[in-house]
C-alpha positions in Angstrom: 0.0 -0.1 -0.1 1.2 3.6 -0.7 0.4 6.6 1.1 -2.1 8.7 -0.6 -4.1 10.3 2.2 -2.8 11.8 5.5 -4.5 13.3 8.5 -2.6 16.0 10.8 -3.6 17.4 14.0 -2.6 21.1 14.0 -1.0 22.9 16.9 -2.8 26.0 18.1 0.2 27.5 20.2 3.0 29.8 19.2 5.3 27.3 17.5 6.0 27.6 14.0 8.3 26.6 11.0 10.1 28.9 8.8 8.1 31.4 6.6 4.8 30.6 8.5 5.1 32.1 11.9 2.6 34.7 12.8 1.0 35.7 16.2 -1.8 33.3 16.8 -1.6 31.4 13.4 1.7 29.3 13.1 2.4 26.0 12.0 3.9 23.4 14.3 6.3 20.7 13.6 3.8 18.1 12.8 2.1 20.2 10.2 5.6 21.0 8.7 6.5 17.4 8.6 3.0 16.4 7.1 3.4 18.9 4.2 7.0 18.0 3.7 6.0 14.3 3.4 2.8 15.0 1.4 5.1 17.1 -1.0 7.5 14.4 -1.8 5.2 11.7 -2.3 2.1 13.4 -3.8 -0.3 12.6 -0.9 -3.5 14.6 0.1 -3.5 16.1 3.6 -6.6 16.7 5.8 -5.7 19.1 8.7 -7.6 19.3 11.8 -7.6 22.3 14.2 -9.1 21.7 17.6 -11.3 24.2 19.2 -11.7 23.1 22.9 -14.8 24.5 24.8 -14.0 25.4 28.3 -15.8 23.6 31.2 -16.6 24.8 34.6 -14.7 23.1 37.3 -17.0 21.4 39.9 -15.5 23.3 42.7 -16.7 26.5 41.3 -19.6 27.5 43.4 -20.9 30.6 41.7 -21.6 30.2 38.3 -19.5 31.9 35.7 -21.2 34.8 33.7 -22.4 33.3 30.3 -20.5 35.9 28.3 -17.3 34.8 29.8 -17.9 31.2 28.8 -19.0 32.3 25.4 -15.8 34.6 25.1 -13.6 31.7 25.8 -15.4 29.5 23.3 -15.4 32.3 20.7 -11.5 32.6 21.4 -10.9 28.9 21.1 -12.6 29.0 17.6 -10.6 31.7 16.4 -7.3 30.4 17.3 -8.3 27.1 15.7 -9.5 28.9 12.6 -6.2 30.9 12.5 -4.3 27.6 12.7 -6.5 26.1 9.8 -5.8 29.3 7.6 -2.0 29.2 8.3 -1.8 25.6 7.2 -3.9 26.2 4.1 -1.8 29.2 3.1 1.4 27.1 3.4 -0.1 24.0 1.7 -1.2 26.1 -1.3 2.4 27.7 -1.4 4.0 24.3 -1.4 1.2 23.1 -4.0 0.0 20.2 -2.0 -3.6 18.9 -2.1 -5.3 19.7 0.9 -8.3 20.4 3.3 -8.9 21.8 6.7 -11.4 21.2 9.2 -12.0 22.9 12.6 -13.5 20.5 15.3 -15.1 21.9 18.3 -14.9 19.6 21.5 -15.5 20.0 25.1 -12.3 19.7 27.3 -12.2 16.1 28.4 -14.7 14.8 25.9 -14.2 12.0 23.3 -13.1 13.4 19.9 -15.2 11.2 17.9 -14.8 13.1 14.6 -11.0 12.7 14.8 -11.3 9.0 15.6 -13.6 8.4 12.5 -11.2 10.6 10.3 -8.2 8.1 11.7 -10.0 5.3 10.3 -10.2 6.5 6.7 -6.6 7.7 6.1 -3.2 6.2 5.4 -1.2 8.0 8.0 -2.0 10.2 11.0 0.6 12.9 12.0 0.6 14.5 15.4 3.1 16.4 17.4 4.5 15.7 20.8 3.0 17.9 23.4 5.6 20.7 24.2 5.9 21.3 27.9 6.3 25.0 27.5 3.3 25.3 25.4 0.9 22.4 26.3 -2.1 21.8 23.9 -5.5 20.8 25.6 -6.5 17.2 24.8 -3.2 16.3 23.0 -2.6 13.1 25.0 -6.2 12.0 24.4 -5.9 12.9 20.5 -2.7 10.5 20.4 -4.5 7.8 22.3 -7.3 8.1 20.0 -5.4 7.9 17.0 -3.5 4.7 18.3 -6.4 2.7 19.7 -9.5 3.9 17.8 -7.9 4.8 14.3 -6.8 2.2 11.7 -3.9 4.0 10.2 -0.3 4.1 11.7 0.6 7.4 13.7 3.7 9.3 13.0 4.6 11.3 16.2 6.6 14.3 15.6 9.0 15.9 18.5 8.3 19.4 19.7 11.9 20.1 19.0 11.5 19.1 15.2 12.2 21.6 12.5 9.4 20.4 10.4 10.8 17.9 7.9 11.5 14.1 8.3 14.2 12.2 7.0 13.4 8.6 6.2 16.8 7.5 5.2 17.8 5.3 8.3 15.0 3.7 10.2 15.0 1.7 13.4 12.4 -1.0 14.3 12.0 -1.5 18.2 11.2 -5.1 18.0 9.9 -7.6 20.8 8.0 -10.1 18.6 4.5 -8.8 19.9 1.4 -8.4 17.9 1.5 -4.5 18.3 5.2 -4.5 17.0 4.4 -6.7 14.0 1.3 -4.6 13.3 3.5 -1.4 13.3 6.0 -2.9 10.9 3.3 -4.0 8.5 1.7 -0.5 8.7 5.1 1.0 8.1 6.1 -0.6 4.9 5.5 2.4 2.7 7.9 4.1 4.9 10.4 1.5 5.1 10.5 1.3 1.3 11.8 5.0 1.5 14.7 4.1 3.7 18.4 3.3 2.6 19.1 1.5 6.0 17.0 -0.2 8.5 17.9 -2.0 11.9 15.8 -4.4 13.8 16.6 -3.5 17.5 15.8 -5.8 20.3 16.4 -4.8 24.0 17.5 -7.6 26.0 16.4 -7.8 29.6 16.8 -10.2 32.6 15.5 -13.5 31.4 15.2 -12.6 27.9 15.2 -15.6 25.5 18.6 -16.4 23.9 19.2 -16.4 20.0 17.9 -13.8 17.7 14.3 -13.4 17.7 14.5 -10.6 15.1 16.0 -12.9 12.6 12.6 -14.1 11.0 11.5 -10.3 10.8 14.8 -9.2 9.0 14.4 -12.3 6.5 10.9 -11.4 5.5 11.9 -7.7 5.2 14.9 -8.7 3.0 12.5 -10.7 0.7 10.8 -7.2 0.2 14.1 -5.9 -1.1 15.0 -3.9 2.1 18.4 -3.9 3.6 18.0 -5.0 7.1 20.6 -5.4 10.1 19.6 -7.1 13.4 21.0 -5.6 16.7 20.4 -6.5 20.3 20.8 -3.9 23.1 21.8 -5.0 26.7 19.9 -2.9 29.0 19.3 -4.8 32.2 19.1 -1.6 34.3 17.2 0.9 32.3 13.6 1.4 30.9 13.0 0.0 27.3 12.0 3.4 26.3 15.5 4.8 27.3 17.3 2.1 25.8 15.6 2.4 22.4 16.1 6.2 22.3 19.7 5.9 23.5 20.3 3.5 20.6 18.4 5.6 18.1 20.7 8.8 19.2 23.9 6.8 19.0 23.4 5.4 15.7 21.8 8.6 14.2 18.6 7.0 13.0 15.8 9.3 11.5 12.7 7.4 12.6 11.8 4.9 15.2 8.9 2.3 14.2 7.3 0.4 17.2 4.0 -1.0 18.6 2.0 1.2 20.7 0.7 -0.6 23.9 -2.6 -0.2 25.9 -3.6 -1.6 29.1 -6.5 -1.6 31.5 -8.9 1.2 31.0 -8.5 3.4 34.2 -9.8 6.3 31.9 -10.9 5.9 28.2 -7.5 5.0 27.3 -4.4 4.2 29.0 -0.9 4.1 27.2 1.6 1.3 28.5 4.8 2.2 30.0 7.1 2.0 27.2 4.9 3.7 24.8 4.4 6.6 27.6 8.1 6.7 28.0 8.7 7.3 24.4 6.2 10.1 24.2 7.5 11.7 27.0 11.2 11.6 26.0 11.3 11.3 22.2 14.0 13.0 20.3 13.1 11.6 16.9 9.9 11.0 15.0 8.1 7.8 16.0 6.0 5.7 13.9 3.3 3.7 16.1 0.6 1.3 15.6 -1.5 -0.7 18.0 
């Protein structure tokens, strides 16, 4: 399968990419990465900007004036519309096929519209939340894409400059169904690579041998140049071991499974997935 259709969640904050930065209307790293990739492969991009309606905390005894709530809602819509307009202007400049949507949701609500869109696209692109400029509902949107959508999700670090190289790819492999699903979903991206490494993190009690050999053989049969590497990491988290390996070997993208566990809330990311999302320094392609 080739990537012909992409869905990107826009940033509403002050982050921008070169040539697009305006107060209240800038493109973030995810939008820049989506446009750059779409330009290279001739894909269509649908950009979604969130307008998050405020909710009144339960501990507020006196009701807030209606005009205050309405003003906050109006401002949220205006910010989202500005982000959508900035994206459309940049997409037009780059001659990328595109459309934009403004999705209005309640804080803490379920983004059903975004989930539906993530089921009928080839790739979802979302930016890592910037701790200095946090976006409301960002974690919920990532979880929605991973666990409610059908397409793989490309997560872009907030420190990214907007474009993503796909020359050197690293697969975080543990033989699980989620990891296998991620590799299958990543095949169009893997075929863009010059070098691919299947990396396994060895823990105490890990099975001996090379459990990644069969995956490497299968990928080689698809004409891909693959190495198998095992990282000894008895004392550090899997997420840290993968990110350290990616930095040491200068990989461009990490491919891995996204894990979910018991639903304490609507969704709950697994430990390795959450660790990657918190500390990622390179783009990560995930699928569940």
